C-alpha positions as semicolon CSV with decimal commas, in nm:
position;residue;x (nm);y (nm);z (nm)
1;M;11,241;10,175;6,595
2;R;11,579;10,317;6,704
3;I;11,564;10,456;7,055
4;L;11,820;10,658;7,250
5;V;11,796;10,598;7,625
6;I;11,947;10,873;7,840
7;T;12,023;10,826;8,210
8;H;12,197;11,040;8,471
9;K;12,406;10,753;8,611
10;R;12,560;10,425;8,505
11;L;12,331;10,125;8,547
12;A;12,518;9,942;8,820
13;N;12,297;9,801;9,095
14;L;11,956;9,637;9,074
15;R;11,894;9,721;9,439
16;N;11,874;10,083;9,329
17;G;11,522;10,183;9,225
18;H;11,638;10,389;8,927
19;D;11,866;10,117;8,789
20;L;11,604;9,849;8,849
21;R;11,339;10,030;8,646
22;V;11,564;10,141;8,360
23;W;11,729;9,800;8,325
24;H;11,413;9,589;8,320
25;L;11,215;9,821;8,093
26;C;11,503;9,848;7,846
27;R;11,569;9,476;7,850
28;E;11,209;9,416;7,745
29;L;11,205;9,696;7,486
30;A;11,527;9,560;7,332
31;K;11,331;9,253;7,224
32;R;11,133;9,478;6,988
33;H;11,357;9,776;6,912
34;E;11,718;9,887;6,867
35;L;11,836;10,065;7,183
36;Y;12,131;10,300;7,235
37;L;12,243;10,419;7,579
38;L;12,391;10,755;7,677
39;T;12,498;10,818;8,037
40;V;12,515;11,183;8,140
41;N;12,689;11,172;8,476
42;L;12,559;11,465;8,679
43;S;12,831;11,436;8,942
44;S;13,179;11,585;8,920
45;L;13,306;11,263;9,080
46;D;13,377;10,976;8,844
47;E;13,141;10,708;8,966
48;F;13,146;10,496;8,651
49;N;13,207;10,125;8,678
50;D;13,157;9,818;8,463
51;G;12,781;9,829;8,513
52;I;12,523;9,550;8,522
53;A;12,617;9,229;8,346
54;G;12,439;9,190;8,013
55;L;12,421;9,559;7,914
56;A;12,581;9,480;7,578
57;D;12,297;9,238;7,504
58;V;12,039;9,512;7,560
59;F;12,205;9,818;7,406
60;K;12,353;9,817;7,056
61;E;12,587;10,095;7,161
62;M;12,675;10,258;7,496
63;N;12,825;10,602;7,536
64;D;12,927;10,834;7,819
65;A;12,873;11,206;7,781
66;P;13,161;11,441;7,872
67;S;13,219;11,441;8,247
68;L;13,095;11,728;8,458
69;P;13,389;11,967;8,519
70;A;13,537;11,980;8,868
71;T;13,543;12,361;8,855
72;R;13,306;12,567;9,066
73;P;12,969;12,626;8,899
74;S;12,876;12,974;8,785
75;L;12,714;13,203;9,040
76;K;12,432;13,257;8,791
77;R;12,275;12,934;8,917
78;H;12,165;13,108;9,239
79;F;11,931;13,335;9,042
80;R;11,738;13,056;8,871
81;R;11,365;13,032;8,933
82;N;11,341;12,692;8,771
83;D;11,554;12,381;8,829
84;S;11,521;12,289;8,464
85;N;11,798;12,534;8,373
86;Y;12,043;12,457;8,654
87;Y;12,317;12,305;8,436
88;S;12,289;12,552;8,149
89;L;12,346;12,830;8,402
90;S;12,605;12,650;8,615
91;Y;12,820;12,496;8,342
92;P;12,728;12,653;8,005
93;H;13,027;12,507;7,815
94;H;12,964;12,160;7,955
95;F;12,595;12,192;7,872
96;L;12,686;12,262;7,509
97;K;12,919;11,959;7,497
98;V;12,645;11,726;7,622
99;T;12,382;11,853;7,379
100;N;12,633;11,816;7,097
101;A;12,700;11,457;7,208
102;I;12,326;11,382;7,197
103;A;12,299;11,537;6,852
104;D;12,593;11,331;6,722
105;I;12,446;11,001;6,849
106;C;12,107;11,081;6,700
107;E;12,257;11,168;6,361
108;Q;12,498;10,874;6,344
109;N;12,234;10,617;6,438
110;S;11,920;10,765;6,280
111;I;11,749;10,790;6,620
112;S;11,374;10,849;6,598
113;H;11,275;10,828;6,967
114;I;11,437;10,927;7,296
115;I;11,352;10,798;7,644
116;V;11,483;11,011;7,930
117;F;11,509;10,903;8,294
118;S;11,561;11,178;8,560
119;L;11,415;11,524;8,603
120;F;11,757;11,686;8,592
121;L;11,820;11,572;8,234
122;A;11,522;11,764;8,095
123;E;11,717;12,073;7,998
124;F;11,972;11,866;7,802
125;V;11,699;11,705;7,592
126;K;11,465;12,000;7,540
127;P;11,657;12,123;7,229
128;F;11,556;11,800;7,051
129;S;11,184;11,816;7,127
130;S;11,097;11,950;6,782
131;S;11,286;11,683;6,586
132;K;11,250;11,367;6,799
133;K;10,967;11,182;6,969
134;I;11,056;11,210;7,337
135;L;10,910;11,011;7,625
136;F;11,016;11,153;7,959
137;D;10,999;10,906;8,248
138;L;10,995;11,119;8,562
139;M;10,959;10,806;8,779
140;D;10,886;10,982;9,113
141;S;10,769;11,341;9,146
142;E;11,033;11,530;9,340
143;V;10,765;11,786;9,430
144;L;10,536;11,524;9,584
145;T;10,824;11,367;9,776
146;L;10,932;11,703;9,918
147;T;10,574;11,801;10,002
148;R;10,536;11,489;10,212
149;E;10,868;11,542;10,389
150;V;10,780;11,898;10,490
151;Q;10,493;11,783;10,712
152;F;10,743;11,614;10,945
153;L;10,968;11,918;10,988
154;S;10,953;12,095;11,321
155;P;10,691;12,373;11,332
156;W;10,780;12,737;11,275
157;P;11,003;12,906;11,386
158;L;11,218;12,597;11,457
159;Q;11,447;12,480;11,176
160;L;11,393;12,816;11,006
161;K;11,692;12,782;10,771
162;T;11,592;12,430;10,671
163;R;11,232;12,534;10,608
164;L;11,329;12,833;10,394
165;K;11,571;12,621;10,190
166;T;11,307;12,351;10,146
167;H;11,042;12,597;10,027
168;L;11,283;12,749;9,774
169;M;11,373;12,402;9,648
170;H;11,004;12,312;9,627
171;A;10,928;12,620;9,414
172;R;11,212;12,549;9,172
173;L;11,123;12,182;9,137
174;A;10,755;12,264;9,084
175;R;10,839;12,492;8,793
176;A;11,066;12,224;8,645
177;E;10,805;11,948;8,663
178;A;10,540;12,182;8,525
179;C;10,746;12,221;8,206
180;L;10,775;11,853;8,123
181;P;10,436;11,789;7,954
182;H;10,479;12,110;7,753
183;W;10,829;12,024;7,633
184;F;10,796;11,654;7,555
185;N;10,555;11,425;7,371
186;H;10,466;11,222;7,676
187;V;10,550;11,208;8,047
188;T;10,528;10,893;8,257
189;T;10,554;10,830;8,630
190;I;10,542;10,517;8,846
191;N;10,247;10,618;9,062
192;D;9,909;10,780;8,995
193;A;9,980;11,024;9,279
194;D;10,295;11,139;9,099
195;S;10,106;11,169;8,769
196;H;9,834;11,375;8,936
197;T;10,100;11,606;9,080
198;V;10,246;11,672;8,733
199;C;9,895;11,725;8,594
200;R;9,821;11,982;8,863
201;L;10,149;12,166;8,816
202;S;10,138;12,172;8,436
203;G;9,767;12,211;8,375
204;K;9,785;11,924;8,124
205;R;9,643;11,572;8,133
206;S;9,639;11,426;7,784
207;N;10,010;11,338;7,767
208;I;10,076;11,216;8,123
209;S;10,050;10,846;8,210
210;T;10,135;10,603;8,486
211;I;10,360;10,307;8,405
212;P;10,427;10,114;8,729
213;N;10,725;9,896;8,810
214;G;10,713;9,520;8,786
215;V;10,872;9,203;8,916
216;S;11,068;8,933;8,745
217;T;10,883;8,609;8,680
218;D;11,193;8,436;8,821
219;L;11,124;8,601;9,156
220;A;10,762;8,493;9,146
221;G;10,880;8,137;9,085
222;T;11,049;8,123;9,426
223;F;10,714;8,079;9,602
224;D;10,632;7,723;9,703
225;T;10,258;7,674;9,750
226;N;10,328;7,367;9,962
227;D;10,553;7,554;10,207
228;V;10,305;7,777;10,388
229;V;10,415;7,716;10,746
230;A;10,618;8,013;10,870
231;K;10,958;7,919;11,013
232;R;10,970;8,228;11,234
233;R;10,706;8,418;11,426
234;G;10,798;8,754;11,289
235;V;10,768;9,033;11,037
236;A;11,020;9,152;10,778
237;F;11,117;9,484;10,620
238;W;11,380;9,537;10,350
239;G;11,534;9,810;10,139
240;N;11,822;10,055;10,117
241;L;11,830;10,187;10,473
242;S;12,010;10,509;10,380
243;F;11,713;10,605;10,160
244;K;11,522;10,863;10,364
245;P;11,169;10,716;10,324
246;N;11,306;10,378;10,439
247;S;11,505;10,515;10,733
248;D;11,201;10,718;10,845
249;A;10,978;10,410;10,818
250;V;11,219;10,197;11,022
251;R;11,246;10,456;11,301
252;F;10,867;10,506;11,309
253;F;10,803;10,131;11,322
254;Y;11,059;10,069;11,595
255;E;10,940;10,346;11,826
256;N;10,565;10,322;11,767
257;V;10,491;9,961;11,673
258;Y;10,768;9,718;11,760
259;R;10,861;9,842;12,108
260;P;10,511;9,898;12,251
261;Y;10,321;9,617;12,075
262;L;10,529;9,349;11,903
263;A;10,820;9,304;12,142
264;P;10,591;9,227;12,439
265;A;10,407;8,974;12,219
266;G;10,732;8,796;12,131
267;I;10,713;8,884;11,760
268;E;11,049;8,913;11,584
269;W;11,137;9,199;11,351
270;C;11,384;9,136;11,068
271;V;11,541;9,428;10,880
272;V;11,730;9,347;10,558
273;G;11,940;9,603;10,372
274;K;12,264;9,794;10,369
275;D;12,353;10,111;10,563
276;A;12,150;10,051;10,879
277;E;12,173;10,352;11,110
278;R;12,379;10,316;11,424
279;W;12,079;10,338;11,658
280;L;11,922;10,034;11,486
281;V;12,241;9,828;11,505
282;E;12,271;9,910;11,876
283;A;11,904;9,828;11,935
284;A;11,955;9,486;11,772
285;K;12,247;9,417;12,005
286;R;12,027;9,487;12,308
287;D;11,713;9,316;12,182
288;H;11,735;8,964;12,042
289;G;11,392;9,012;11,887
290;I;11,544;9,247;11,629
291;R;11,741;9,087;11,347
292;V;11,950;9,319;11,126
293;T;12,108;9,122;10,843
294;G;12,274;9,394;10,638
295;F;12,291;9,339;10,263
296;V;12,234;8,980;10,151
297;D;12,291;8,840;9,801
298;D;11,996;8,602;9,816
299;I;11,717;8,793;9,986
300;C;11,471;8,509;9,926
301;S;11,667;8,280;10,158
302;V;11,602;8,523;10,444
303;L;11,246;8,627;10,362
304;D;11,136;8,269;10,311
305;E;11,138;8,232;10,690
306;Y;10,885;8,510;10,757
307;P;10,508;8,508;10,713
308;V;10,450;8,885;10,699
309;M;10,609;9,190;10,538
310;V;10,544;9,537;10,679
311;N;10,574;9,860;10,481
312;P;10,522;10,148;10,727
313;M;10,616;10,428;10,484
314;R;10,518;10,783;10,579
315;I;10,705;10,989;10,319
316;G;10,820;10,945;9,960
317;S;10,641;10,881;9,634
318;G;10,666;10,637;9,346
319;L;10,620;10,264;9,395
320;K;10,771;10,062;9,679
321;N;10,913;9,761;9,496
322;K;10,928;9,569;9,822
323;V;10,548;9,537;9,810
324;L;10,551;9,373;9,467
325;E;10,841;9,155;9,577
326;A;10,648;9,044;9,886
327;F;10,342;8,965;9,674
328;A;10,555;8,758;9,436
329;M;10,749;8,572;9,706
330;G;10,446;8,483;9,917
331;L;10,459;8,714;10,218
332;A;10,137;8,868;10,345
333;V;10,161;9,247;10,333
334;V;10,068;9,506;10,595
335;S;10,119;9,859;10,466
336;T;10,031;10,219;10,528
337;G;9,814;10,377;10,263
338;L;10,107;10,576;10,128
339;G;10,320;10,262;10,106
340;I;10,067;10,080;9,887
341;E;9,913;10,367;9,689
342;A;10,106;10,293;9,367
343;V;9,985;9,932;9,348
344;S;9,642;10,040;9,231
345;M;9,524;9,695;9,122
346;A;9,568;9,548;9,473
347;R;9,254;9,534;9,688
348;E;9,252;9,629;10,054
349;G;9,145;9,343;10,279
350;I;9,183;9,089;9,997
351;D;9,538;9,125;9,867
352;Y;9,686;9,319;10,160
353;M;9,593;9,480;10,490
354;R;9,613;9,856;10,522
355;A;9,693;10,016;10,856
356;D;9,819;10,369;10,920
357;E;9,808;10,400;11,300
358;P;10,063;10,210;11,514
359;E;9,805;10,009;11,705
360;K;9,629;9,903;11,384
361;I;9,960;9,807;11,220
362;A;10,044;9,586;11,518
363;F;9,696;9,432;11,518
364;A;9,716;9,346;11,147
365;I;10,059;9,185;11,187
366;K;9,945;8,976;11,482
367;L;9,628;8,869;11,299
368;L;9,816;8,750;10,991
369;I;10,075;8,566;11,199
370;E;9,810;8,382;11,400
371;D;9,549;8,320;11,129
372;E;9,718;8,094;10,875
373;R;9,404;8,051;10,663
374;L;9,358;8,426;10,623
375;R;9,727;8,472;10,551
376;L;9,736;8,205;10,281
377;S;9,421;8,339;10,115
378;M;9,574;8,687;10,102
379;I;9,905;8,555;9,969
380;E;9,742;8,359;9,688
381;S;9,519;8,650;9,589
382;A;9,809;8,898;9,588
383;R;10,023;8,668;9,375
384;K;9,751;8,656;9,110
385;V;9,742;9,036;9,103
386;V;10,117;9,075;9,064
387;L;10,148;8,806;8,796
388;E;9,859;8,954;8,595
389;H;9,940;9,324;8,622
390;Y;10,292;9,380;8,755
391;T;10,547;9,171;8,567
392;W;10,817;9,358;8,377
393;S;10,699;9,210;8,048
394;K;10,347;9,346;8,112
395;V;10,446;9,701;8,211
396;A;10,712;9,722;7,937
397;G;10,443;9,618;7,687
398;D;10,234;9,914;7,802
399;L;10,536;10,144;7,764
400;D;10,606;10,007;7,416
401;A;10,248;10,075;7,308
402;L;10,283;10,429;7,435
403;L;10,609;10,480;7,243
404;C;10,455;10,351;6,924
405;S;10,164;10,593;6,958
406;L;10,381;10,905;6,979
């Protein structure tokens, strides 16, 4: 099978959720099929770089679509009701160049299937829906993410401009996501909640599936069953701290869990990741119980010292890879329901502890730190779940079966 993979950005950083998913799925699919890559950069700024090492081993050919013009977009874009025609209205000549580039690659390489990653590429690929088998990987529902963010905005009439802008954006995105199952052969997401959102918006169910993320078996191999004694009495959190769901989770945890419950108990809090907000850096300077590492090349060397991982997410959608990583590396997990919802095979109370209220989150962390037997039982059970259901080879196998059925 010859497959064209289309992304909206160069694959450059495996700490980025988009790049992580595309890279690992494609690397597995390349063992069975011939893959071609087209990058359609949706920014007028040239952000291209050399990309992830090994791309040439995965893709037989890599191409970049014509760059987005630096000129001002057409005013017609303001009258759109649907975000699926933003680029055709904003840059009609550029839109034609990109669709021509897709057509040329398909013709030159006898492409039979196309996999698309990113909602905002839908309009570029729609013209090929009658001649190619197209799998559209939405990843996370933008509508679901925005819906969850709205609940934390200030009540009416405060932030009136922000609320009006958000509701307009929500309406446009909803129409765009509703089109996907009607335009393409199959639509996939990372999380059942995202899939259910697309089902509700589109009125279709038969061609919408959930394909979760996975972990590398190399990462799972870092766990040492003989090294179960925690080096630090603390809890860890990691991720890109400029990502809004992560920054919201960190602020919520600091104000509602760490300060009132964990700090008085002498429990350390370690935050790993780039782009920590200034308030967190300043808090770490004042409080020696807070450890902010910034970005680290070998995250395992830091996390190996902690017995518990906390995932206090309140907004966002998709799958929080940090949960799978914690399962694989041998950290006991305490998570809000939203933070764990995408890991559907994990069992509450057996593979992880769920807690949504601050006091319950603190209680679960303390319990797992103090009760080594419970912690080890949970770690071992969670590792079995991740190795059976959430390795990249397993989820890519499910995606391959889906492609072959189109």
